[in-house]
C-alpha positions in Angstrom: -7.6 -49.9 25.3 -9.6 -51.1 28.2 -6.9 -53.7 29.0 -4.3 -50.9 29.2 -6.6 -48.7 31.4 -7.1 -51.6 33.9 -3.3 -52.3 34.0 -2.5 -48.7 34.8 -5.2 -48.5 37.4 -3.9 -51.8 39.0 -0.3 -50.4 39.0 -1.5 -47.0 40.5 -3.4 -48.7 43.3 -0.3 -50.4 44.7 1.3 -49.0 47.8 4.2 -47.4 45.6 1.9 -46.4 42.7 0.3 -43.6 44.7 3.5 -41.8 44.5 3.2 -41.4 40.7 0.8 -38.5 41.0 2.6 -36.3 43.5 5.9 -36.9 41.7 4.3 -36.0 38.3 2.8 -32.9 39.9 6.1 -32.0 41.0 7.2 -32.2 37.6 4.5 -29.9 36.4 5.4 -27.3 39.0 9.1 -27.5 38.0 8.0 -27.0 34.3 5.9 -24.1 35.2 8.7 -22.3 37.3 11.1 -22.7 34.4 9.0 -20.4 32.2 10.1 -16.8 32.0 6.7 -15.2 31.2 2.9 -16.0 31.8 0.0 -14.7 30.0 -2.2 -12.5 32.1 -5.4 -14.7 32.9 -7.0 -12.8 35.7 -8.5 -9.3 35.7 -7.0 -6.8 38.1 -3.5 -6.9 39.6 -1.0 -9.5 38.2 -0.1 -10.6 41.8 -3.6 -12.1 41.9 -2.7 -14.7 39.2 0.6 -15.3 40.8 -1.0 -16.0 44.2 -3.7 -18.2 42.8 -1.2 -20.1 40.9 0.8 -20.9 43.9 -2.2 -21.9 46.0 -3.4 -24.3 43.3 0.1 -25.7 42.8 1.1 -26.3 46.3 -2.5 -27.2 47.4 -2.8 -30.0 45.1 0.8 -31.2 45.8 0.0 -31.2 49.6 -3.4 -33.3 48.9 -1.4 -35.7 46.7 1.6 -36.2 49.0 -0.8 -36.8 52.0 -2.7 -39.3 50.0 0.5 -41.2 48.9 2.0 -41.1 52.4 -1.3 -42.4 54.0 -0.7 -45.7 51.8 2.6 -46.2 53.7 1.4 -48.3 56.7 4.4 -47.6 58.8 4.2 -43.8 58.5 2.7 -41.9 61.3 1.3 -38.4 60.9 1.1 -38.4 57.2 0.0 -34.6 57.1 3.1 -33.7 59.0 5.3 -35.4 56.5 3.4 -34.0 53.6 3.7 -30.4 55.0 7.5 -31.0 55.4 7.9 -32.1 51.9 5.9 -29.1 50.5 8.2 -26.8 52.5 11.3 -28.4 51.1 10.0 -28.5 47.6 8.7 -25.0 47.8 12.1 -23.7 48.8 13.9 -25.7 46.2 11.3 -24.2 43.6 12.2 -20.6 44.7 15.9 -21.5 44.6 15.5 -22.8 41.0 13.6 -19.7 39.8 16.7 -17.7 40.7 18.3 -19.3 37.7 15.5 -18.7 35.1 15.7 -15.4 33.2 13.1 -13.1 34.1 12.1 -14.8 37.4 13.4 -14.3 40.8 13.3 -16.0 44.3 10.6 -14.4 46.5 10.2 -15.7 50.0 6.5 -14.5 50.0 5.8 -17.1 47.4 7.3 -19.7 49.8 5.1 -18.4 52.6 2.0 -18.6 50.1 2.9 -22.1 49.2 3.2 -23.4 52.7 -0.1 -21.6 53.8 -2.0 -23.1 50.8 -0.7 -26.7 51.7 -1.4 -25.9 55.4 -5.0 -25.1 54.7 -5.5 -28.1 52.2 -4.0 -30.3 54.8 -6.1 -29.1 57.6 -9.2 -29.5 55.5 -8.3 -32.9 54.6 -7.5 -33.9 58.2 -10.7 -32.4 59.2 -12.8 -34.1 56.5 -11.2 -37.6 57.4 -11.8 -37.3 61.1 -15.3 -36.2 60.3 -15.8 -39.5 58.2 -14.4 -41.7 60.9 -16.7 -40.3 63.7 -19.6 -42.6 64.3 -22.7 -41.4 63.4 -25.6 -41.2 65.8 -27.7 -44.3 65.3 -30.9 -45.2 67.2 -29.8 -47.1 70.4 -32.0 -48.9 72.8 -32.2 -47.5 76.2 -34.2 -50.0 77.9 -37.4 -48.1 78.1 -38.5 -49.3 74.6 -38.1 -46.0 73.0 -35.6 -45.4 70.2 -33.7 -42.5 70.9 -30.3 -41.5 69.3 -27.2 -42.3 71.3 -26.4 -38.7 71.7 -29.8 -38.0 73.2 -29.2 -41.1 75.6 -26.0 -39.3 76.9 -27.9 -36.1 78.2 
């Protein structure tokens, strides 16, 4: 079992292996949108469950897509590409729901999907930029005192 897990992990860590999670998640979204009915899991209005479902589905998809696109070294602006893919996939999902009994296409659902993806991608972009920003380390200023680099600039 341990050998199988290490083989799976090595395959997923390749440049193209990072596409497995977002494609699998797209399959999950497709299966969920193929269902005609859902149990009511949230107290209050049923629209809350619908909104939360869309936020989670497309927020996770946006994150997984950006992560996979990041691994493609020749692609610039992975967050932009991720949002474009989410927009297209969400539109195709709404179109697909037109053919599912008991379901219908709702442009507001598409807006929620894109908004959730945009928020997640913005947070991811902010977090990554924050991680790349050099921290303030003590820097010598010639006087023998050890002030931070930020304090030396004032």
